[in-house]
N, C-alpha and C positions, 0 to 999 in steps of 0.2 A: 504494500500499500504506500508505504513513504517513497518507493520508487516511481510508483506513477504520479506522484505529487510533484518529484524532481523532473521527470520527463516532461510533464504538462507545463513547469516553469520555463525549464530550457525551450521547450516549443514557443511560448510567449515571448521568451527574450528574443530568439533568433527572429521570429516574426517582426517583432518592433524594430530589431537591426535593417530587415530588409524593407521596411517604410522608410526608414531614415535613407538608405541608400536611394530608395527611389526619391525621395525628397530632396537630396542632394543633387540628383540628376537634372532635377526640373529647373534648379536655380541657373537662371541667365547668366552666360558668361560673354555677352555683347553681340551674340547673333541672334535673330529671332528663331524660335523652334516651338510649334504648336505644343509641345510637351510639357511647356514651361505652364502651361495655363489650361490645359485639357480635363485635369480632375477638379479645379475649382468648382467648389459646390455653390449652384446658383439656387435661390429659392424660387421654385417653378409652382406657382398657385399653392404654395403652402408646402410642397414637396421637395425636401432636398435631392437635387438631380446634379449631376457632373455636367460641365458646361459641353462636353463633347458630344453629350446625347441630346443637346439644344439647337446646336450650330456647327457649321463646318467652320474648321478653322485652318487658315492657310497663311504660310509666309512668302509673299511675293517677292521679297527681296530681304536681305540679310538685315535690316533693320525695321522691320514692319511686320507687324500680324493683323490679320485680316479677320473679324470674326462673322460670319453670317448666319443670323438664327433662323430657324425653320419659322418661329413664331416672332414676329416684328413685335408686338406688344411687348415680348420680354428685353428688350434692348438696356431700359432702364434696371432692371433685375442684373444684368448681367456685367453691366458696368460697375453697379454697387456691389457683386460679389469679386470682381476682380479688383477694386480698391480694398475693400476688406479682407483680401486675403494675404497681405502682408508681402506680396512680391516688388513693391516698389515700382508698379507699373500704373501709368496713367491713360486709362481707355477715353477714348472719345467716338462719340456718333454721328456717323453722316449719313442721315436718311435711312439707310436698310440695312446698312453695315456698322460695326464698332472697330474702331481701328487703334492700334496701340504701336507707338512708336517706341523702339527699343532704344534707349539711349546708350550711345558709347560709354564703355565704360573709363570712367575719369578714376582719379587716384580717390575722390571723396566716395564714388558710386562703389567702388572696390571694397572701400572702407566698411561700407554700409551691408554689403553683400557679406563679408567677412563676420559681421556682427550677426546676420540672420543664420547663417551656417552653423557659428558657435549655438545660437540659442537653440536651434533645431537638435545640435548633438546634446545639449543640457537637456532639453524635452524629452529625449529618448531615455537620457540615464535615468530620470526621475521616473519615466514608464517602467524602467527595469527595477528600479527599487520598490517600487509598489507591487510588482509581480513578486519580488522576493518577499515581500512582506506578507503578501496574500499566503505565499507557500509556508514560511516559517509560522504563520499563523494556524495554519491546517494541521503543521507538527506538534505544535502546541497544543492544539485540541487533542489530537491523538495520545500524547505524552499525558495530558491529564485525564484522559479515559481510560489509559493503562493499556492502549493497543499498542504501543511501542515503547521500548525502555529509554531510560534517562540518557545511557550512553548512545542509543541509536539516533535520539532527537538531537544531541550535539554534534554527532558526527553529520547528518544530513544537513544539519545548520551551518555548519563549516563548509560544506559542499555548495551550500546556495550562495555562502559569502564568495568562495573561489570563483562560482560561474558568474557573479556578478563583476569580480575585479576583473576576470578576462575580457568580458563583453565591453566593460566601460574602457579597457584599453582597446581593443578592437573599432571602438566609436571614437575615441582621439584620435585614432589613426586615420580614421574615415575623414573625419574634420579637418585635420591638418592635410590629408592628400587634396582636398577639395578646394582646400584655400592655396594650397600651393600653384593648383593648377589655375585658379582665379589670377594670382598674381603674374604666371606666366605668360599668360594669353594677351 
């Protein structure tokens, strides 16, 4: 039973790291890429819906994204979602489409993106700590019920701590690598 808790915890931790990798991949590096915004959540008549299900997103050149909604009444919702996504992009609408000019990466913008990357890494670490806390809580409950011995409780508790240390180091490496990539482009 403690092995099941450990497997579940590790699976959730690995999933959190995969989400971080995906999020870091969407951070702009000075070139327009539809992936940067395709998963932005838009309030579509009270339902949270990814942008790529509501519109066609294209990059006609390296500095511009064009979003053409299937339902033109949602242009304001799409603009609002992009602004609130924390990507540092400023959409403008022109009739039937929303345009997003991708700014060239100035030193100031690179610094902003560095902070965004670091914040996403920290958010993932918080998620990992919450996953570990839940797993440790289950182990504590099992110990209190007598399902596992005190020694097993401490052994699995230590395994959980080791797992979070390893994954935190992996997160630090991912953040450092993305920041380095951002600086060299």
